[in-house]
C-alpha positions in Angstrom: -37.0 113.3 132.1 -36.0 114.2 128.5 -38.8 115.1 126.2 -39.4 112.7 123.3 -37.8 113.5 120.1 -39.9 114.8 117.2 -40.7 112.0 114.7 -40.6 113.0 111.0 -41.7 110.7 108.2 -40.0 111.1 104.9 -41.9 109.6 102.0 -40.4 109.6 98.5 -40.1 107.0 95.7 -36.7 108.4 94.6 -34.3 106.2 96.6 -31.3 108.5 96.1 -33.2 111.6 97.0 -34.8 109.9 100.0 -31.5 108.7 101.4 -29.8 112.0 100.9 -32.7 113.8 102.7 -32.5 111.3 105.5 -28.8 111.8 105.9 -29.3 115.6 106.0 -31.9 115.3 108.8 -29.8 112.8 110.8 -26.6 114.9 110.5 -28.2 118.3 111.1 -31.2 117.9 113.4 -32.3 116.1 116.5 -35.4 114.6 114.9 -36.2 110.9 114.7 -36.6 109.9 111.1 -38.5 107.2 109.4 -38.4 106.8 105.6 -40.9 105.1 103.3 -40.7 104.7 99.5 -44.5 104.5 99.0 -47.6 106.2 100.3 -49.0 102.8 101.2 -46.1 102.1 103.6 -46.4 105.5 105.1 -50.1 105.0 105.8 -49.5 101.5 107.2 -47.1 103.1 109.8 -49.2 106.1 110.9 -49.7 104.3 114.2 -46.2 105.5 115.0 -47.7 109.0 115.4 -45.4 111.2 113.3 -45.2 114.8 114.3 -44.7 115.9 110.7 -44.7 114.2 107.3 -42.6 115.2 104.2 -44.4 113.7 101.3 -43.5 113.5 97.6 -46.2 114.7 95.2 -45.5 111.9 92.7 -45.2 108.4 94.1 -45.3 106.1 91.1 -41.6 105.3 90.6 -41.5 102.0 92.4 -45.0 100.6 91.7 -46.8 101.8 88.6 -50.2 101.6 90.3 -49.1 103.0 93.7 -51.2 105.8 95.2 -49.9 109.3 94.5 -48.9 112.0 96.9 -52.3 113.7 97.0 -54.1 110.4 97.6 -51.6 109.6 100.4 -52.2 113.1 101.8 -56.0 112.5 101.8 -55.5 109.2 103.6 -53.2 110.8 106.2 -55.8 113.5 106.8 -58.5 110.9 107.2 -56.3 109.1 109.8 -55.5 112.3 111.7 -56.4 115.7 110.2 -53.9 117.4 112.6 -50.7 115.8 111.2 -48.9 118.5 109.3 -47.8 117.4 105.8 -45.2 119.2 103.7 -45.6 118.3 100.0 -42.3 117.9 98.1 -42.1 118.0 94.3 -39.7 118.7 91.5 -42.6 120.5 89.8 -42.3 124.2 90.3 -45.9 125.0 89.2 -48.3 127.2 91.1 -51.3 125.0 90.2 -49.6 121.9 91.8 -48.9 123.9 95.0 -52.5 125.2 95.1 -53.8 121.7 94.6 -51.7 120.5 97.6 -53.0 123.4 99.7 -56.6 122.4 98.8 -55.9 119.0 100.1 -54.8 120.5 103.4 -51.0 120.3 103.0 -49.1 122.5 105.5 -46.7 123.7 102.9 -45.2 122.9 99.4 -41.5 122.7 98.8 -39.8 122.4 95.4 -37.0 119.8 95.2 -33.8 121.6 94.8 -30.3 122.0 96.4 -31.9 124.1 99.1 -34.9 121.8 99.8 -33.5 120.5 103.0 -32.9 124.0 104.4 -36.4 125.1 103.6 -37.9 121.9 105.1 -35.8 122.3 108.2 -36.9 125.9 108.6 -40.6 125.1 108.1 -40.6 122.2 110.5 -38.8 124.2 113.2 -41.2 127.1 112.7 -44.2 124.8 112.9 -43.0 123.1 116.1 -42.3 126.5 117.7 -45.7 127.8 116.8 -47.4 124.6 118.0 -45.5 124.9 121.4 -46.6 128.5 121.8 -50.2 127.7 121.0 -50.2 124.9 123.6 -48.8 127.2 126.2 -51.3 129.8 125.4 -54.2 127.3 125.6 -52.9 126.1 129.0 -52.7 129.7 130.3 -56.2 130.5 128.9 -57.7 127.4 130.5 -56.4 128.5 134.0 -58.2 131.9 133.8 
């Protein structure tokens, strides 16, 4: 029996960036990808149990009164604190990154031409670490 593929949510209100990121993931990884243009749509689909969420910091490009990335992050953490969320933003400011970490983001990635590579590296590292931790917990429980 094949293990289930990892499910990644990509959430960004920039349709062009979101589509290009989706294409990068589809062409270069084995992950299942779901894309959402708003935080509200992401939250509405958390029952799909994503393994990781890549979330834009600013989410007001489609609806002026849409919830922003930090509000979406807080709602994700209320739903399931253990879902890792990587915040994504065009703002290369340390105070924005710190704010995301205070809201329990797993990491903060600046939108750039290398954003996909950094996201891919962080997701793979997280999944590997999670697998090792689960194996360790299993071995420790048998002692």
